[in-house]
C-alpha positions, 0 to 999 in steps of 0.5 A: 500499499503507498502512503502519501504522507511524505508529500502531505508531512506538515513542516515549520517555516523553513529555507526549503519551504520558503524556497519551494514557494518562490520556485512555484510562483516563478513556475506560474509566472513563467507558464503564464507568460508562455501560454500567452505567447503561445496562444497569440503569436502562434496560429493554431495553438490553444490552452490545454488546461480546459478551465484556463481555455474557458477563462481566456475565452470569456475574458480574453487572453490576458485578463482569463490568464491573469486570473487563473495564474493569480489563483494558482499562485494564491492557492500555492501561497495557502499550502506554502503557509500550511506548511505543506512544502513537499506538495508545493515542490512536487506541483512546481516539478509537475508544472515545469514538466507538463507546462513550461517545457512543452511551451518551450519546445513549441514556441522554439520549433514555431520560431 
């Protein structure tokens, strides 16, 4: 049986926790910038996250994307303040692997 306690283990304020939340916030900002550049400059590219895509379709590329990224940053900050630093680290890694790297590759190919 797999236990996920190590991810949800709460710890006090630490250098690791502070570093991880900064990396998470930078990942959100970078994903936002790359997404905006991708959907506005590359012809037929769309956002892969359906919730973000709906926000962008409803409110426009910029406002929809900014609202989604601010919401994600707020949730990441809440996780940080609750002490679940390993979960924030895991989410940061997922963002880099599933959002930033694909956008970077797509934009490199398109340019």
